C-alpha positions in Angstrom: 83.7 124.3 110.4 82.7 123.2 113.9 81.9 119.7 115.3 81.9 116.9 112.7 78.6 116.1 111.1 77.4 112.5 110.9 78.5 110.8 107.7 75.8 111.2 105.1 74.7 108.2 103.0 74.6 107.8 99.2 76.6 110.9 98.3 77.7 111.5 94.7 81.1 113.0 94.0 82.7 114.3 90.8 86.5 114.1 91.1 88.7 115.9 88.6 92.3 114.6 88.5 95.1 114.8 86.0 96.1 111.1 86.6 94.1 108.1 87.7 93.9 104.3 87.2 95.2 102.5 85.1 98.2 104.8 85.5 100.6 104.5 88.5 101.1 107.9 90.0 100.8 109.8 93.3 97.3 111.1 92.7 96.3 107.6 91.4 97.6 105.9 94.5 95.9 108.4 96.8 92.5 108.4 95.1 92.4 104.7 94.4 92.8 104.2 98.1 90.2 106.9 99.0 87.6 105.7 96.5 88.0 102.1 97.8 87.0 103.3 101.2 84.3 105.7 99.9 82.7 102.8 98.0 82.5 100.8 101.3 80.5 103.8 102.7 78.0 103.6 99.8 79.3 106.7 98.1 79.6 107.0 94.3 82.4 108.8 92.5 82.6 109.9 88.9 86.3 110.5 87.9 87.1 112.9 85.2 90.7 112.3 84.0 92.7 112.3 80.7 93.3 109.2 78.7 96.2 107.4 80.4 99.5 109.0 79.2 101.6 109.4 82.4 104.6 109.6 82.7 105.9 109.8 79.2 103.4 112.2 77.7 102.0 109.6 75.2 99.8 106.6 75.4 101.9 103.5 76.4 99.0 101.2 77.3 96.7 99.5 74.9 93.8 101.7 73.8 91.2 99.6 75.6 93.2 99.9 78.9 94.2 103.6 78.5 90.6 104.6 77.9 88.8 106.3 75.1 87.9 110.0 75.1 84.4 110.7 76.4 83.6 107.0 76.9 82.4 106.2 80.4 84.0 103.0 81.9 84.0 101.2 85.2 86.8 101.6 87.6 88.3 99.2 90.1 85.6 99.7 92.7 82.2 101.4 92.2 83.5 104.5 90.5 82.8 105.5 86.9 85.7 107.0 84.9 85.2 109.5 82.0 88.4 110.1 80.1 89.2 113.4 78.2 91.7 113.8 75.4 95.3 114.9 76.0 98.2 116.5 74.1 101.3 114.4 73.4 104.4 115.9 75.1 107.9 115.1 76.3 109.8 116.5 79.2 109.3 120.1 78.2 107.7 122.1 81.1 105.7 124.3 78.6 104.4 121.3 76.7 103.3 119.6 79.9 101.5 122.7 81.0 99.7 123.0 77.6 98.6 119.4 77.9 97.2 120.0 81.4 95.4 123.2 80.2 93.9 121.3 77.3 92.7 118.4 79.4 91.4 120.7 82.1 89.4 122.7 79.7 87.7 119.6 78.3 87.1 118.4 81.9 84.3 121.0 82.3 82.0 119.7 79.6 83.0 116.2 80.6 81.8 117.0 84.1 78.4 118.0 82.8 78.1 114.6 81.1 78.1 112.6 84.3 75.6 112.4 87.2 75.0 115.7 89.1 77.2 115.5 92.2 76.7 116.7 95.7 80.2 118.0 95.7 83.1 118.6 93.2 86.6 117.7 94.3 89.6 118.7 92.3 93.1 117.5 93.2 96.2 119.4 92.2 98.7 119.4 90.7 98.0 119.7 87.7 97.2 123.2 88.5 95.0 124.0 85.4 92.5 121.4 86.9 91.8 124.0 89.7 90.1 126.3 87.2 88.2 123.4 85.7 87.0 122.3 89.2 85.9 125.9 90.1 84.0 126.3 86.8 82.3 122.9 87.1 81.2 123.5 90.7 79.7 126.8 89.7 77.8 125.3 86.8 76.6 122.4 88.9 75.8 124.8 91.8 77.5 122.5 94.4 80.3 123.0 96.9 83.9 122.8 95.7 86.7 121.0 97.6 90.2 121.9 96.4 92.9 119.4 97.4 96.5 120.7 97.3 98.9 117.8 97.3 101.9 120.2 97.0 102.5 123.7 98.4 101.3 125.8 95.5 101.7 128.6 94.7 104.8 128.7 96.9 106.4 126.0 94.9 106.2 128.0 91.7 108.5 130.7 93.2 110.9 128.2 94.7 111.2 126.4 91.3 111.7 129.8 89.6 108.6 129.2 87.5 107.8 132.7 88.4 110.4 135.5 88.0 110.4 138.8 90.0 107.8 140.1 92.4 104.9 140.1 89.9 102.6 137.1 90.4 102.2 134.9 87.4 98.9 134.0 85.9 99.2 130.5 87.5 99.7 132.1 91.0 96.7 134.3 90.5 94.5 131.4 89.5 95.7 129.2 92.4 95.2 131.9 94.9 91.8 132.8 93.4 90.4 129.3 93.6 91.9 128.5 97.0 90.2 131.6 98.5 86.8 130.7 96.9 86.7 127.0 97.5 84.3 125.8 100.2 87.0 123.6 101.6 90.8 123.3 100.9 92.3 120.0 101.9 96.1 119.8 102.3 98.3 116.8 102.9 100.5 118.4 105.5 99.7 120.3 108.7 102.4 122.9 107.8 100.8 123.9 104.6 97.4 124.1 106.3 98.9 126.6 108.7 100.4 128.5 105.8 97.0 128.8 104.1 95.3 129.8 107.3 97.8 132.6 107.7 96.7 133.9 104.2 93.1 134.2 105.3 91.7 130.9 104.0 89.4 129.8 106.8 88.1 126.4 105.7 91.2 124.3 105.6 91.8 120.7 106.8 94.6 118.2 106.5 94.1 114.7 105.2 97.7 113.3 104.7 98.9 110.8 102.3 99.1 107.3 103.6 99.0 103.6 102.9 96.8 100.5 103.3 98.9 98.7 105.9 97.3 95.3 105.2 98.7 95.5 101.7 102.3 96.1 102.8 104.4 93.3 104.3 107.2 93.9 106.8 110.6 92.9 105.5 113.1 91.1 107.7 116.3 92.8 109.0 119.1 93.2 106.5 122.0 90.8 106.3 124.3 91.7 109.2 127.4 90.3 107.4 126.8 91.8 103.9 130.0 93.2 102.4 128.5 95.8 100.1 126.1 98.4 101.7 123.0 98.8 99.6 120.8 102.0 99.5 117.5 102.2 97.6 115.6 105.2 96.2 112.2 104.5 94.9 110.1 107.4 93.5 110.1 110.4 91.2 113.4 111.5 89.6 112.6 115.2 89.3 114.0 118.6 90.2 112.3 118.5 93.6 114.3 115.4 94.8 117.8 116.7 94.0 119.0 113.1 93.5 122.4 114.3 92.1 123.4 114.6 95.8 122.8 110.8 96.4 124.7 109.9 93.2 127.7 112.1 94.2 127.6 110.6 97.7 127.7 107.1 96.3 130.7 108.0 94.2 132.5 109.3 97.3 131.8 106.0 99.1 132.8 103.9 96.1 132.4 100.3 95.4 131.8 99.3 99.1 128.2 100.4 98.5 125.6 100.2 95.7 122.7 102.7 95.1 119.6 101.4 93.4 117.3 104.1 91.9 113.9 103.0 90.9 111.4 105.1 89.0 111.3 107.8 86.3 111.1 111.6 86.0 112.3 114.5 84.0 115.8 114.5 85.6 116.5 110.8 85.0 118.6 111.2 81.8 120.8 113.8 83.5 121.2 111.6 86.5 122.2 108.6 84.4 124.8 110.8 82.7 126.1 112.1 86.0 126.5 108.5 87.3 128.4 107.5 84.2 130.7 110.5 84.5 131.5 109.9 88.2 131.7 106.1 87.7 129.3 105.9 90.6 128.1 102.6 91.9 124.5 103.2 90.8 122.0 101.0 89.0 118.8 102.6 87.5 115.6 100.5 87.3 112.3 101.0 85.7 109.3 101.5 88.0 108.4 98.4 90.0 105.2 97.2 91.6 104.0 94.2 93.5 106.5 91.4 94.4 109.3 93.0 92.4 109.1 96.1 94.5 109.0 94.2 97.7 112.0 92.2 96.7 113.9 95.4 96.1 112.9 96.7 99.5 114.0 93.5 101.1 117.4 93.7 99.4 118.1 97.2 100.7 119.9 98.2 103.8 118.4 101.7 103.9 115.8 103.6 101.9 116.4 107.1 100.8 113.7 109.8 101.1 114.9 113.0 99.5 113.7 116.6 98.9 116.0 119.5 98.0 116.7 121.9 100.9 116.9 125.2 99.0 113.1 125.5 98.4 111.3 126.9 101.4 108.0 125.3 100.4 109.5 121.9 101.1 109.5 122.7 104.8 105.8 121.8 104.7 106.1 119.0 102.2 106.2 115.2 102.9 107.1 112.9 100.0 104.2 110.5 99.5 106.6 107.5 99.4 107.6 108.3 103.0 104.6 106.4 104.4 105.3 103.3 102.4 109.0 103.2 103.5 107.9 103.7 107.1 105.5 100.8 106.7 108.1 98.4 105.3 110.2 98.8 108.4 113.5 99.6 106.7 116.0 102.1 108.0 115.4 105.5 106.4 118.1 107.9 105.1 116.1 111.1 105.2 117.5 114.1 103.2 114.5 116.3 104.3 113.7 119.0 106.7 110.6 120.6 108.2 107.5 118.4 108.6 109.0 115.4 106.8 112.0 115.4 109.1 109.7 115.7 112.1 107.7 112.6 110.9 110.9 110.6 110.5 112.0 111.6 113.9 108.7 110.9 115.6 108.5 107.5 114.0 112.1 106.7 115.0 112.7 105.5 111.5 116.3 106.3 110.8 118.7 109.2 110.3 118.2 112.8 109.0 121.1 114.2 107.1 121.9 117.4 105.2 121.5 117.6 101.4 125.2 117.5 101.0 127.2 114.7 99.2 129.9 114.5 101.8 127.5 114.5 104.8 125.4 111.7 103.1 128.5 109.7 102.2 129.7 110.0 105.8 126.4 108.7 107.1 126.4 105.7 104.7 129.9 104.8 105.7 128.9 104.9 109.4 125.9 102.7 108.7 128.0 100.2 106.7 130.5 100.0 109.6 127.8 99.7 112.3 125.1 97.6 110.7 123.3 97.2 114.0 121.9 100.7 113.4 120.0 99.3 110.4 117.8 97.0 112.5 114.5 98.7 113.3 112.1 97.9 116.1 108.8 98.3 114.3 108.0 101.8 115.7 107.8 103.3 112.2 105.0 100.9 111.2 103.1 101.6 114.4 103.4 105.3 113.7 101.8 104.8 110.3 99.0 102.7 111.8 98.2 105.5 114.2 98.6 108.4 111.8 98.6 107.5 108.1 96.5 104.4 107.5 94.1 105.0 104.6 91.1 103.5 106.4 91.4 106.1 109.1 92.3 108.9 106.6 89.3 108.2 104.4 87.1 108.2 107.5 88.3 111.8 108.2 87.6 112.8 104.6 84.1 111.3 104.7 83.4 113.4 107.8 84.7 116.6 106.2 82.7 116.0 103.0 79.5 115.1 105.0 79.8 118.3 107.0 80.3 120.5 104.0 77.4 119.0 102.1 75.1 119.2 105.2 76.0 122.9 105.6 75.4 123.5 101.9 72.0 121.8 102.1 71.0 123.8 105.1 71.6 127.0 103.3 69.7 126.0 100.1 
């Protein structure tokens, strides 16, 4: 793609996603923000998504709130939502994949039930949605945008979802759809470069971000507090390797307290580890709104963590990073690659190895020199310049307009 095309008016989009409002999840947060901005531009979006069942694999919300299969409903803005059925599942990786395959397969006929779009967008993971997006775009004869929020298929090998040198079916599907999409959107510049190196030409980055006007700045932490308080807020999964933080807190002992907010497949094991080590850790259910802001205000530092033994994470930035930068708290960053560069560029805190002793040593240093916890606002300014959703959505609008204009010119 060359110079940006003028933003077209009145476009119709079909979005396929494995999680959307009223759920609270990374794709929900990203696409709720994007659709809010798209609606301001006069664009309409039809969202194809399963009945709400994230993160527990079953419906936890009232039926009227979770949605009914194949019943069109209004969203929070101007979007229309068409829910598809799902399969109940627990933490089993196989069961979750079967659920995603089931919902993805039903997303194709569901996509034929809504208004014909100018473009189909599919956001992954879940990975089976990619095949659904490809099929729907072909049936509708419109361009396809594939959005990769994680570094797939690289992540499959790092997580040992794939054994040996033979590509799995999932890898083949991901690679097939990426190479045949009209545009691939990544959320990091590093993964964009990786895909370009594999011969995918039409790639662009639209990072995750925040609406700054919805996030308050918290005041500096108490300079005289006796107990050092660290906060982790986000997914408790394999990718985060949060056992390192729990082991570090146990090494520091009762002079600190670690609060862990969220859910994920590894949470039961992490709770067990904390009990075994008698670590100063409290686990909390997911928080939103004022409760979440109160927890941020109480923290001395916020932990951002990704395991360091998966190469794909060199081009991965945890979505919560931008929220933490906006809050203005000191960041303890157990990350590398692009995520570490962002923390450094934003002058947001300290980058430390994914090692319990190294992390414990940093936390002891911060507790002893609490002046290091006081931030100057640079991290929020970095977000304003690089990761504010109004700006990011404007870039997305331009990319979609250009793609649709090219498609129409060839018709």
